[in-house]
Residue, then its C-alpha position, 0 to 999 in steps of 0.5 A: m385546061k391546065s395551068v401554064f405553070m407545070q413545073k413542080a420545082v419552080v414556084p411561079s413568081s410575080h414576074d413569071l405571072k406577069k409575063v404569061l397573063n399579059d394584059t390580064f395581070e392588072l385584073w389578077t392584081q385587082i382581085v387579089d387586092f380587093i380580097k385583101k382589102k375585104y379580108p385583111g387576114a387572108i392568106e395567099e399561097w401558090n399550090y401545086s396540085g399535081e402533074k395533071y393540074g400544075w400550079s394554082f394560086r389560092v387566097k384563104d382564111k384559116k380554114r377554107v379557101l376563099v378563091y382559087l386563081l388559075p393562070r392560063d395563057k394570056y388570061f386566068k380563071v377564078a374558081f369558087v365553091f359556094g355552100q347553100k346560104a351563099m347560093n341563096e344570096i347569089v341568086n337574089s343578087n345582081v350577079s350576072e344571069n349567066i353566072v347564076n345559071e351556071l352555078k344553079s346547074a353545077k353539080v352539088y358536092a358536100e362543100g357546095r357548088g363550084i364555078r370557074i370564071e374566065v377572066n379575060r376582060k375588065s367588064i367581069i370584075p364587078d361580078i367577081k368582086r360581088l362573088v368575093t364579097i358573098k363568099i367572105e360573108n358566108 
C-alpha cells in the first residue's frame, strides 16, 4: 500500500495530514508527542521515498530512525526496525502477542527485524508507546 501523499513536489502539511487521517490524526499526534517527550532531541522530517512509495514521516536521532509513520487513507502505519537486543526485550515485555509473533516471524536483515503496525484505533497506542520506549532505550 502506498502513501496517500504521492506528489514529490508537495511536502505534506499538518492540514493535509489532518484531512487524510481524519479521526486517527489525534493518534498520530499522540505518538509523535510521546516520542518527543521520551527523546527531546528527536528530529522530525518528511521523506519522499520515490514514485513507488511517496511521502512518509520519520522521527530520528542523529544516526538512526526511531519510528516511521506512513500516512494512508483514514489511518496510518507505524514502522519500526529492531535489533536483537530490542527484540529480546520485546519478547519479554507485555507487548501484544500478535506483535511479538509478527516480529519473531519477520525476515532478519543486517539492521534487524522490521514491523509495520496499522493504527486505526486507540487501543493499539499502549503497545506503540512500549515499542517506542524499547527502541529509544536500545
